TISEDREN-881072 format. One record per residue (C-alpha): residue number from 1; residue in one letter; x, y, z. Coordinates in steps of 0.2 Angstrom, whole numbers, always signed. Example, Ala and Ser with C-alpha at 12.3 -4.5 7.8 and 13.67 -1.06 7.14 Angstrom:
<nodes>
  nr rest    px    py    pz
   1    A   +62   -22   +39
   2    S   +68    -5   +36
</nodes>
This chain:
<nodes>
  nr rest    px    py    pz
   1    M  +548   +39  +240
   2    S  +536   +29  +252
   3    Q  +522   +35  +263
   4    A  +534   +36  +277
   5    D  +546   +47  +267
   6    L  +531   +58  +263
   7    L  +526   +59  +281
   8    A  +544   +63  +286
   9    L  +545   +77  +273
  10    V  +529   +85  +278
  11    V  +533   +84  +297
  12    G  +550   +91  +293
  13    I  +543  +106  +284
  14    L  +530  +109  +297
  15    H  +544  +109  +310
  16    E  +554  +121  +300
  17    L  +540  +133  +299
  18    G  +534  +131  +317
  19    I  +517  +125  +312
  20    P  +509  +114  +326
  21    H  +502   +98  +320
  22    M  +496   +81  +325
  23    V  +492   +64  +316
  24    V  +474   +60  +318
  25    G  +462   +47  +311
  26    A  +467   +29  +307
  27    H  +485   +30  +311
  28    A  +481   +38  +328
  29    S  +468   +24  +332
  30    S  +480   +11  +326
  31    L  +494   +18  +337
  32    H  +482   +18  +352
  33    G  +472    +3  +348
  34    E  +474   -11  +335
  35    P  +483    -8  +319
  36    R  +473    -8  +303
  37    S  +478    -4  +286
  38    T  +475   +14  +279
  39    H  +480   +22  +262
  40    D  +484   +39  +268
  41    V  +489   +49  +283
  42    D  +478   +62  +291
  43    M  +485   +77  +300
  44    V  +478   +92  +309
  45    I  +488  +108  +307
  46    D  +487  +125  +316
  47    L  +491  +135  +301
  48    A  +492  +154  +302
  49    P  +486  +162  +286
  50    A  +503  +171  +284
  51    K  +511  +154  +283
  52    I  +501  +147  +269
  53    D  +512  +152  +254
  54    A  +528  +147  +264
  55    L  +520  +130  +267
  56    A  +515  +127  +249
  57    E  +531  +134  +242
  58    R  +541  +121  +251
  59    F  +534  +107  +240
  60    E  +542  +106  +223
  61    P  +528  +108  +211
  62    T  +534   +96  +198
  63    R  +534   +82  +211
  64    Y  +521   +87  +224
  65    Y  +503   +94  +223
  66    I  +496  +105  +237
  67    S  +481  +116  +235
  68    K  +484  +134  +242
  69    S  +466  +138  +238
  70    A  +460  +124  +249
  71    L  +471  +130  +263
  72    R  +465  +148  +261
  73    E  +447  +143  +261
  74    G  +450  +132  +277
  75    R  +446  +115  +267
  76    M  +456   +99  +268
  77    A  +471  +100  +257
  78    N  +480   +85  +250
  79    V  +499   +84  +249
  80    I  +501   +71  +234
  81    D  +518   +64  +228
  82    L  +515   +65  +209
  83    Q  +527   +51  +206
  84    T  +521   +38  +219
  85    G  +503   +43  +221
  86    D  +506   +43  +240
  87    K  +496   +56  +249
  88    L  +494   +65  +266
  89    D  +478   +75  +270
  90    L  +480   +91  +280
  91    F  +465   +97  +290
  92    L  +466  +115  +297
  93    L  +463  +116  +316
  94    Q  +446  +122  +320
  95    D  +443  +137  +331
  96    D  +432  +128  +344
  97    P  +437  +124  +362
  98    H  +438  +106  +360
  99    S  +449  +106  +344
 100    Q  +461  +119  +353
 101    L  +461  +107  +368
 102    A  +465   +92  +358
 103    M  +480  +101  +349
 104    N  +487  +106  +366
 105    R  +485   +87  +372
 106    R  +494   +80  +358
 107    Q  +508   +67  +362
 108    P  +524   +63  +354
 109    A  +525   +46  +345
 110    E  +532   +36  +331
 111    I  +523   +32  +315
 112    M  +531   +22  +301
 113    G  +548   +26  +309
 114    V  +544   +45  +309
 115    A  +544   +55  +325
 116    V  +527   +64  +325
 117    D  +514   +72  +337
 118    V  +498   +62  +338
 119    S  +481   +65  +345
 120    S  +479   +58  +363
 121    P  +469   +42  +365
 122    E  +455   +51  +372
 123    D  +454   +64  +358
 124    T  +456   +50  +345
 125    I  +440   +42  +353
 126    L  +431   +59  +354
 127    A  +435   +62  +336
 128    K  +429   +45  +331
 129    L  +413   +47  +341
 130    T  +409   +63  +332
 131    W  +412   +55  +315
 132    D  +401   +40  +320
 133    K  +387   +53  +325
 134    L  +389   +62  +308
 135    C  +388   +46  +298
 136    G  +373   +40  +308
 137    G  +383   +25  +315
 138    S  +399   +19  +308
 139    E  +405    +1  +311
 140    R  +423    +6  +307
 141    Q  +423   +21  +320
 142    R  +415   +10  +333
 143    T  +428    -4  +330
 144    D  +442    +8  +332
 145    I  +435   +15  +348
 146    T  +432    -2  +356
 147    Q  +450    -7  +351
 148    I  +457    +8  +360
 149    L  +446    +5  +375
 150    R  +452   -14  +376
 151    I  +470    -9  +375
 152    R  +470    +7  +384
 153    G  +456    +3  +397
 154    A  +460   +10  +414
 155    S  +473   +22  +408
 156    L  +460   +33  +399
 157    D  +454   +49  +407
 158    D  +436   +44  +409
 159    G  +431   +61  +417
 160    Y  +438   +70  +402
 161    L  +430   +58  +389
 162    R  +413   +60  +398
 163    Q  +414   +79  +399
 164    Q  +419   +81  +381
 165    A  +407   +68  +374
 166    E  +393   +77  +384
 167    I  +398   +94  +376
 168    A  +399   +86  +358
 169    G  +382   +77  +360
 170    T  +390   +59  +359
 171    I  +389   +54  +377
 172    E  +376   +41  +374
 173    I  +387   +32  +361
 174    W  +402   +33  +372
 175    L  +393   +26  +387
 176    D  +386   +12  +376
 177    L  +403    +7  +369
 178    R  +411    +8  +385
 179    A  +398    -3  +394
 180    S  +399   -15  +379
 181    V  +418   -17  +381
 182    Q  +417   -18  +400
 183    T  +404   -32  +398
 184    N  +415   -41  +386
 185    N  +430   -40  +397
 186    E  +421   -47  +412
 187    T  +414   -61  +402
 188    N  +432   -65  +395
 189    D  +439   -64  +413
 190    R  +426   -77  +419
 191    N  +429   -89  +405
 192    A  +448   -88  +407
</nodes>
């Protein structure tokens, strides 16, 4: 089984159980920006407490590890293929307005040949801005953001980005990164 097979298995189980989900993190930023390597898949799931046991029971315990206690406690839970070491990280959807909005804005996409829902380009940027702020500045997060900006550019909903970045307290980082990409694009246009 490969990482793609594990993703397909998890997505299939989530669909069977009617659990809304979206791919986030490096796979989302690679889809919306420049591809980069990553070792696992991050997903946000909207998991009702009543479905925790049903979800965990779908994974054969001699083949897969998943922590019911992590899911019950609202922590990140790994789905690990014990034969291959491949893993997928499940994050529970937070009960705040932006997280709910991001889930509602998810988009269909294909990752590793698997049909999935993925966070929108704007919500991917907003999540990376938050991680950048929490880390006190992260070159990886900023690089992912600038790559999405370079590729998606004018198609991004700037009003939504500004509003949500203002609410999250990341507006200054957003405006600086956006201005930097615009300056680089203008310089490249003049030199072309």
